[in-house]
C-alpha angles and dihedrals in degrees: 000000000000118000107239091213105047099010094229123143113266130186117253089235094057118098094194133036111259092213106045102010096237115162106246101185094091092047092050090054090049092050091047091050089049090053092048091054089047090052089049091050091048092051090050093048091053091060092042097252088141097161090054090046090054093054092047093047093046089052089050090054092046088059095041119011091185092064095116093177090060092044093049092049090047088055090050091051091049091050091049088052090054094252096131096165093051090048095050089047092056093046091049092052089048092052089050091056096040112024097170129057092005123144089212088079090060093047092050093048091050093054096044096043093063100066093176094055092042089054089050092052091048091050089049090055093048093047091048090054089048091049091048089054091048090050091051089051089050092246092137097164094056091046090052092052091049093048094050087058090048096056089046091054093041111021091184097056099122097182090055091052090049094049091044092051092047091053092047090050089051091052091048098252095128098158092054090047090051090054093053092045090051090054089053090049090055089057098043114014098192104038102142096210092054093047092048092053091048089050090052089053091050092051092049093050092047094049097086100039135085121258095265094050091046092054091052092047092049090051094050091045095051089049091051093056097050105084118192098205119119130223117271136158102217125081120272118271113225094193091053088055094049091048088051090052091049092052092050092050093048088051089052091050092050091047091050096047103037114017103038095053089049092051091049091047091054098050114124123252088237090084089069091197123141111239115209099216095189091052092050092050088049090053092051091049090051090051091050091052089050091050092049090049093050090047089051091052092050091051089053091048090051091050091049092050091048091050090049092048092048091051091047090051091049092058111097110198122201114240094241096047100052093113091062091056098045093083089050091052092047090049092049091050091048090047092053091048094051091049092061088063128080115272096254093049096053115109100219090166091062091048093048092049090053094048093047091055092058113104101226092191090068093058108090096174119093093213090055093048090047093049090049091051094049093050091048090050091051096042112033099067093049093043088052090055093049094049090045091054094049091044093051089047089054091047092051090051092050094249095134100165091055089044092055091055096052096038092052089052089049090053093046093051094044114020090181092066101108092183092062091050093046095051091045085060092045091051092052090046091051088051090052090244095139097172096058091039090056091051094057095037086056091052091054093047095044105037098031105036094148096049125106089243095058098084094049091045090053092049093050091043091061089050095054094044094056 
């Protein structure tokens, strides 16, 4: 070890420094304690208890600030939580203490070499600060818009998910808040702030139900916030997830076909229950059909993913135009991620917003333009329906400003949706904005004369034009 007083090398077996005579026993205990906290932090990081890992690693550095292993791991944990500035700070300090043969050099170079990603992380931090100021000024809608961009630019930014969920809870959108909190839980399983928000959502949902329903809801909620994923540094593999799903479904099919009939056959006569064999067989056949259907959907999903990857691989991007293609790649990755989810859990609105922000005029490759068009064709109609439903919900609740935002998006993504145009006009009419109401009533009357909304739109148009 190194003597803390004279910095000379001392044998581990020595209790005192041979050069200066300093007692080393206390320092050895401190170093061992620091290493114990480092091992504790490493164990927590491996199971994605990132908050617990931060506490343990900070304690390790309090005991021994020269413990570069603990400092480097703390930087990695911060980076995984979306705290890029804190991560770089720890790595820079680590490099200062150990300039040679230090993994912090590699971590810093990796971050700084990818200028596009570094710019995205910087933009995420700036937008988060802007959103925080909007939230303090009670401009919740503007803050939510900024935070959605933040989590798109930096999908691991836990504080952004928490603030976004808090604002959505405040506006009454509890299910959307729950989805963002569950994303944060998958990153850091024991973050106390995230778990406290989820608990508040559970209590709010259970308030109006009877005791039995409340118990079922609590069980489901607790199960939903206990992720089983483990800590790893590399990016998630979509195909590994798909293969896992296939394996689980095959296991279910084998269980349904082989094990369940055997168990039923070996039941004792003491049960004295009449078993309808034909009904049980019909149930098993129905389960087999469901399994085959799910397997077919998974095969289609694999083919779609392979086609998208092939199209992405076929795009050759000029060196000086990489920045124009980055939003397309981000949108494609987000699209493939959403396609792995069930239909009702897919966020088509988020995908459509990402696709609409891409400047198609900057894409000079035919493959890229074609890929963008295909994703828009698959996403825009469904995004329009999602925005229409949320906009109509806001309209029904009397939240006309919020309704205008979502209904306009629904109209942009599907101009043929007469319902979106009609309720845009109704929202403006309710807000006593007769000029804008007249514009959208006229669109309904002129462009959709055969629709069921045309007669009502004509009647309201005459009222606002008086």
